[in-house]
N, C-alpha and C positions, 0 to 999 in steps of 0.2 A: 111453557113459561110461568113462574108462579105468579099468584095474586099480587106479591108484593112489587115484582117486577113491573107487571101491567101499570100497576098505580103510580110508580115513581116514572114511568114514561108519559103516563097522560099529565102528570103535575109537569114534568119537563115540557111538553108541548103547549101546555097552558101559559107557563112561564114564559117560553118564547115568544108566542102571540101576544101576550100582554106588554113584553117588551118592546116588540116590533110597534104594536099601537101606541107605545107611549114616545117611542121616537118620533114616528109620523105626527103625532099630534104636537109634538114640540117644534118639529121643522114647520108645521102648518101655522103655528101661532106665530113664531120668529119671522117668517118671510111673508105672511099675511099681514103683520103690524107694519112692515117696512114698506109694503106695497102700498098701504093705507096713505102712510105720512108722506109718501111721493105721489099721490094720485095725480093721474092725468084725469082730465076731462071724461066724462062718460064714454065718450068715442070722440077722437080727435077729429073724426071725419063729421062731427057735428059743430065743428067750430064757427064762429061769428068773427069776421075780420074784417078791420078797415086798413086799406092799403094805398099809399101815396105813389103815384107813379110820375117819376122824373121824366122820363122819355116821352111821354104822352100828355104831360102835363094835367092828369087824371087824378081824381080821388074816386074811390070804389068802395062798396060794400059788398062782402061777400057772406053768404050763408051757407055753409056747406052742406047742410040737411034740407036747405030749402031755397034752390037756386032762382025760384020765382021771385024772390025777394031782394035779389042782388040789383045794383044799380050802379052806374058809372056815369061821372060829370066831368066836364073839363073845368079846371082852375087854373089860376095865374101860378106862374113859374114861383118858386120859393122853397123853403124848408121849415121841416118839422111838424107835428101834428100831435093833437091833444084832446082829452077829453074835458070839457070846461063846463060841465052843468046844463040843465034844463035842455038835455036830448041833443045837444050840439059838439061838435068837433071843431077845434081851431086849428086853422093852416097857417103858416107863415107864408106871406106875399113879397115880392120884390119893394113894396110900398107900405107895409104893415102886417095886416093880417085879416082874415075871413073867420066868420063862424057859419058854420053849416049845420042843416038838420040831419041827424043821424038817420034815420027812416027814409028820407028821400034824396039827401044830397043837396037840397034846396039852399041858396044863401039868404041867411037871416041879417047877419051886420057885417060891414067892412071898413076898416080904418085905411086910410091912403095919404095921409099926411106925411110920411115917411118914407120916401124914397132912398134908395139905397140899402134897404132892410135886408140882412142875410136871413134870419131867423126870428121865430117870436113863441114864446112861452108865458104861460099863464102864472104868477106867483100864488103863494099861499094866501097873500092879503087881496087878491083878487084882483090886483094891477097886473098888466103886462108888459115883460121884458123883451125888448126889440134890440138885436145885436146888428153891429156892423163894424166895418174897418175904416178909420182914417175919415170921419163921418162925424157929423153934427158939429163941425167945426174943431173937431179935436182929432189928435193924432193916436194911431194905435187900436187895439180891440175897444169899441165903446158900446155900453150896455145902456140904454135909455129904458127906465121905466115911467110907464104912463097909465093915466086911470081910463075909465069906461069914454070919457069923452076926448082921449087923446091929449090930455095936459100932461105935461113931463113933470115927474114927482122927484126925480133925481137922476143922474147921469154918473157913472163909474166908468174909469178908463184905464185898461191895463196897457201901459207903453211899453214902446218897442216889437209890437207885434204886426204883421201885415195880411194875417189870415185869420179867420174864425169859422166854426160851423156852429155846432149846437151849444148851449148853455142849459145846466141843471142847477137848479138852487138846492144847495144842503139841507139837511134838518137844523143845521146850526145858522143858517141863513148866508153863507158864504156861497160861491158859485164853480160849479165844474166846468172847465172851457176847453174846447179843442181847437188847435191852433196849428193845422199843418202837421208838423212831426212832434208837436209839444202838448200834452196834457196837463193842465193845472188847474189847482185850486185857489181863485182869488177872493179877497173879502171885499167890503164895501167902501173900502178907503182905497181900493186899487192895489193893495199889496198883494203879492204871490206868496202863499204860504205852503203850498208843495207843488212840486213840478216833476214831470218825467218825459223822457224822449222815447218816440215810438221806435221800435226795433225794425230794422230790415230796409226801409228805403229812407231816402232824405227828404222825399216829399209825397208822404202816403195821403194826406188830405185826410186826416184823423175825424171822425164823424162825431162820436158820442161817448161822454164817459159817465159813469155812475159809481157812487159808492156803495159798497155791499156792507151785510151785517157783521161780518169779521173784520172790518177796517181796511180790506183791500178795496182797489178800483179797478173795475174792468172797463176797458176801452175799444169800441169797435174801430177799426184802423184804417178804413178806406181800402187805399190799393195795397194797402199789406196783406190783405185778403183774410183777416183772422181778426180774433178778440186776443188783446192782451192784458194780461192780469198783473198788477204792480202792488206791491206790499206798501204798508203804512210808511216804511223808511224808503220809497222810492225806487226798489229793487222788482225786476220783470221776474214774476215767479211763475208764470202758466202762458199757455198761448194754445188756441183752440180753432182748427178750420177743418176744411175737408169735409167729405172724401173726394177725390178728383172729379168724380162723375157728376157731381153737383155743380162744377166750374165756379170754384171760389173766385171772385173779381173784384169785388169792393163791397166790404161789409160796412152797411150804413148804419140806419135807425134801428135801436132794438129796445126790447122790454124784458124784464125778470118777472119769469112768470110763479103764480103761488106756489108751485111745485120745486121752485129753485133754479129751473130750467131757462136758458137764454134763446129767446126768439128773434132772429135779425133778417132784414131785407138784404139779399145779396146782388147789389145792384150789377147791371150788365153794360151798359153804355150809353151815350147820350143820344136822342133822337128817336123815332117810332119803330125802329124795326129789329129791336131785339126779343121780342116775345118769344121766341123759341130757343134762346139764350140760356142755359144754365137752369137751375132750380132756384127761384127767387125767395123764396121763405123757408127759413131753415131754425130748426130747434134743436139745441145742445145740451146736454145735461153738464153740470159743472166740472164732472171729469173729462167733458171734450167728446163723448159719444153723441152722433146726430141719432137724436131719440124722435124726430119727425121731421116732414119735411112737406111742402106744398107746391106741386106744378103749375105754374100759371098756363092759363089758357092763350097761345101765342095770338089767337086773334083779337083779344080783349086788352093784354097789356103789352108793354115793351120792356120797360125797367124801373122796378120797383126800389124806393129808397125808404118807405116807412111803413111799418106794420104796428096795429094794437090788435090784441086777441081781446075781444070784448066780454068774453065768456065770465060770468061771476062778477062784473063791474057794473055799479051804479051808473047808468047813463045820465041819470039827474043831479050827479055830483061831480064838482071838480076834481080832478086826479092830479096829484103829484107823487114823485117819489119818494118812501119813507125811507127810516134808517134801515132796511133791508135791502133797499134798491128798488122795491117793489111799487107798483101803482097803488096808492090808497086814497079814499076819499077824504076831502077836507073840508071844513065848514069856513064860508068866507065872512069875516066881521061885516 
């Protein structure tokens, strides 16, 4: 073989190696950046969770990396759960709400002057919104805003409804409300400005609705066993559920995580004997893939209906949903 041919082959091999290296580098950069932008926690097995168990009327703190920090405490029946600052979590009760210390579960404050309360939610202004039905001398869904002393500051009525679950304040000051087979947005005057019907069941007991960054609204649909996503023009554009081995039963309280995923409590039934039923904390990507799940200890839980992933959140700040539907700290004036 001539020196010329050997030189040509060496250069050819060098070129191929260089080309392969460039392809590997480009692939690594592309997919490495994508992975960073959708970063999960360092390990999902280090997550810290607040869990509300309807079946056992229990509030729990779970540290997956440090089980010694876990606690479980009985609380009154009721709905919803929220970080309200000063290291406290608010839980709605049948007569108002309680505030409990996140590190211990100890009760710090309670308001009990509003029997018939369905759920409670702290607003951006620091007042608390209580919801009920055919309540406080009004007909329909009734929202009562109270200050820290329990003084009523305003009342909003959405007439014609006989069912309500959770309420979320939008960045514009309206309210997203679930009302059995309906999810709607209402304003402060009681007018409904947007409304959709949940697909699949006549009475699914839809649980929670949130407005997303793209203008769509995602609803956890209760007994319809899924998320349903609706466009701004009120069309059903997507649904998310499954797989069958997690036993989808009732999709209840949920949170939009910083990576854009949705984590939801998969409630299994009333009473204390459902701890072995289903996988009750599920995390989905926006495309509907089950990204992570947590199987509850059947000896310590029955049926979860609310979950908050605490990782990355400031426990000393009030948190409400921002324009992306994600929990964000707010300053109360």
